[in-house]
Residue frames as qw, qx, qy, qz and C-alpha x, y, z in Angstrom:
[[0.147, -0.002, -0.793, -0.592, 14.70, 0.34, -0.60],
 [0.577, 0.035, 0.214, -0.787, 10.90, 0.34, -0.86],
 [0.244, 0.144, 0.958, 0.046, 8.62, -2.67, -1.08],
 [0.405, 0.169, -0.224, -0.870, 5.99, -2.22, -3.78],
 [0.268, 0.208, 0.933, -0.122, 2.77, -4.26, -3.71],
 [0.225, -0.221, -0.569, -0.760, -0.06, -4.30, -6.24],
 [0.137, 0.252, 0.723, -0.628, -3.39, -3.52, -4.57],
 [0.218, -0.416, -0.610, -0.638, -7.13, -3.33, -5.29],
 [0.501, -0.463, 0.093, -0.725, -10.11, -2.21, -3.20],
 [0.894, -0.346, -0.011, -0.283, -10.22, -4.37, -0.08],
 [0.723, 0.320, -0.498, 0.356, -6.59, -5.48, -0.14],
 [0.616, -0.776, 0.087, -0.104, -5.09, -5.97, 3.33],
 [0.619, 0.477, -0.456, 0.426, -1.46, -5.77, 4.30],
 [0.724, -0.641, -0.176, 0.186, 0.02, -6.57, 7.70],
 [0.348, 0.694, -0.307, 0.551, 2.62, -3.99, 8.72],
 [0.010, 0.316, -0.722, 0.616, 4.18, -5.15, 11.96],
 [0.059, 0.283, 0.895, -0.339, 1.21, -5.81, 14.23],
 [0.346, 0.485, 0.203, -0.777, -1.12, -3.41, 12.35],
 [0.494, 0.403, 0.728, 0.252, -3.39, -4.02, 9.36],
 [0.098, 0.383, -0.226, -0.891, -3.46, -1.61, 6.42],
 [0.468, 0.479, 0.742, -0.021, -6.74, -1.92, 4.48],
 [0.089, 0.011, 0.443, 0.892, -7.15, -0.42, 1.02],
 [0.316, 0.501, 0.539, -0.599, -10.47, 1.44, 1.14],
 [0.611, 0.733, 0.262, -0.147, -10.46, 2.70, -2.45],
 [0.531, -0.175, 0.468, 0.684, -8.20, 2.87, -5.47],
 [0.415, 0.851, 0.171, -0.274, -8.51, 5.73, -7.95],
 [0.646, 0.715, -0.240, 0.115, -6.11, 4.89, -10.76],
 [0.803, 0.045, -0.316, 0.504, -2.45, 5.03, -9.84],
 [0.190, 0.516, -0.176, 0.817, -2.39, 8.50, -8.34],
 [0.416, -0.407, 0.316, -0.749, -4.73, 8.18, -5.32],
 [0.602, -0.166, -0.781, -0.008, -5.26, 5.28, -2.92],
 [0.464, -0.591, 0.220, -0.622, -7.21, 5.61, 0.33],
 [0.582, 0.022, -0.784, 0.215, -6.05, 3.34, 3.13],
 [0.598, -0.673, 0.023, -0.435, -7.24, 2.77, 6.69],
 [0.645, 0.118, -0.632, 0.414, -4.85, 1.85, 9.49],
 [0.276, -0.190, -0.630, 0.701, -5.42, 1.97, 13.25],
 [0.050, 0.724, 0.637, -0.258, -8.87, 3.48, 12.65],
 [0.010, 0.745, -0.067, -0.663, -7.52, 6.41, 10.65],
 [0.716, 0.594, 0.334, 0.148, -7.93, 7.05, 6.93],
 [0.304, -0.585, 0.358, 0.661, -5.02, 8.31, 4.82],
 [0.685, 0.712, 0.099, -0.118, -5.09, 9.48, 1.21],
 [0.630, -0.344, 0.477, 0.507, -1.92, 8.17, -0.43],
 [0.520, 0.823, -0.001, -0.229, -0.73, 9.95, -3.61],
 [0.859, 0.244, 0.097, 0.439, 2.06, 9.66, -6.10],
 [0.192, 0.879, -0.085, 0.429, 3.30, 13.17, -5.23],
 [0.053, -0.626, 0.601, -0.494, 4.72, 12.53, -1.76],
 [0.504, -0.087, -0.846, 0.150, 5.10, 9.81, 0.81],
 [0.530, -0.582, -0.017, -0.616, 2.78, 9.67, 3.82],
 [0.093, 0.244, -0.862, 0.435, 3.67, 8.37, 7.28],
 [0.669, -0.316, -0.433, -0.514, 0.88, 5.94, 8.22],
 [0.839, -0.501, -0.186, 0.107, 2.60, 4.44, 11.30],
 [0.323, -0.869, 0.328, 0.180, 5.70, 5.54, 13.20],
 [0.307, -0.516, 0.700, 0.386, 8.62, 5.10, 10.78],
 [0.471, 0.279, 0.802, 0.240, 6.39, 3.61, 8.03],
 [0.216, 0.529, -0.134, -0.810, 5.94, 5.71, 4.90],
 [0.540, 0.369, 0.745, 0.132, 3.73, 4.87, 1.91],
 [0.230, 0.500, -0.231, -0.802, 3.29, 6.36, -1.57],
 [0.822, 0.430, 0.263, -0.265, 1.49, 5.27, -4.73],
 [0.498, -0.187, 0.653, 0.539, 3.41, 3.40, -7.34],
 [0.430, 0.588, -0.126, -0.674, 2.98, 4.52, -10.92],
 [0.584, 0.164, 0.753, 0.257, 2.04, 2.45, -13.93],
 [0.127, 0.456, -0.254, -0.844, 2.23, 4.31, -17.22],
 [0.060, -0.140, -0.884, -0.442, 0.22, 1.67, -19.11],
 [0.401, -0.013, 0.140, -0.905, -3.19, 3.40, -19.10],
 [0.663, -0.044, -0.590, -0.458, -4.97, 0.28, -20.34],
 [0.710, -0.226, -0.650, 0.149, -4.15, -1.58, -17.11],
 [0.060, 0.490, -0.367, 0.789, -3.74, 1.34, -14.67],
 [0.656, -0.451, 0.100, -0.597, -6.62, 0.39, -12.34],
 [0.977, -0.146, -0.145, -0.057, -5.57, -3.25, -12.02],
 [0.774, 0.167, -0.277, 0.544, -1.90, -2.42, -11.44],
 [0.210, -0.867, 0.128, -0.434, -2.16, 0.24, -8.76],
 [0.751, 0.026, -0.499, 0.431, 0.69, -0.14, -6.27],
 [0.445, -0.887, 0.063, -0.105, 1.60, 0.94, -2.78],
 [0.620, 0.431, -0.450, 0.477, 5.29, 1.52, -2.09],
 [0.689, -0.715, -0.117, -0.003, 6.24, 0.95, 1.56],
 [0.420, 0.552, -0.482, 0.536, 9.37, 2.39, 3.17],
 [0.717, -0.644, 0.051, -0.262, 10.04, 1.05, 6.65],
 [0.215, -0.636, 0.736, -0.089, 12.86, -0.30, 8.79],
 [0.531, 0.209, -0.794, -0.209, 13.76, -3.87, 7.86],
 [0.004, -0.031, 0.873, -0.487, 12.76, -4.93, 11.37],
 [0.539, 0.270, 0.349, -0.717, 9.09, -4.25, 10.50],
 [0.299, 0.122, 0.901, 0.291, 7.55, -7.17, 8.61],
 [0.472, 0.373, -0.049, -0.797, 5.26, -6.18, 5.74],
 [0.143, 0.018, 0.969, 0.199, 3.09, -8.97, 4.37],
 [0.496, -0.067, -0.381, -0.777, 0.01, -9.20, 2.21],
 [0.251, 0.036, 0.890, -0.380, -2.81, -11.08, 3.98],
 [0.578, 0.435, 0.516, -0.459, -5.97, -12.79, 2.79],
 [0.632, 0.672, -0.044, -0.384, -7.03, -13.59, -0.74],
 [0.940, 0.109, 0.226, 0.231, -4.19, -16.05, -1.32],
 [0.450, 0.812, -0.151, 0.339, -1.66, -13.27, -1.99],
 [0.713, -0.682, 0.065, 0.151, 0.86, -14.24, 0.65],
 [0.725, 0.161, 0.082, 0.664, 3.91, -13.64, -1.53],
 [0.174, 0.725, 0.075, 0.662, 5.50, -10.22, -1.46],
 [0.592, -0.794, -0.134, 0.033, 6.60, -9.97, 2.15],
 [0.406, 0.632, -0.419, 0.509, 9.67, -8.49, 3.68]]
């Protein structure tokens, strides 16, 4: 089961001992993230492996009026890898 988190530009998520930073959000179909010094373009078409065993894809929101503010990243990872939003007071939504 995937963990889905709402994100905006600058959002940071701790995945195990690594930090995933959202570089830019373009609607719900494209989100650029940086992890371990490498940029990844995440889309809603396929999942992308950003760390060993950690896959990410864009979540979809069909409400066009709020699409930019409700962009989501869906994480698929072993349960042994903690995924937690950091900074900005958004510490809920961890696994």
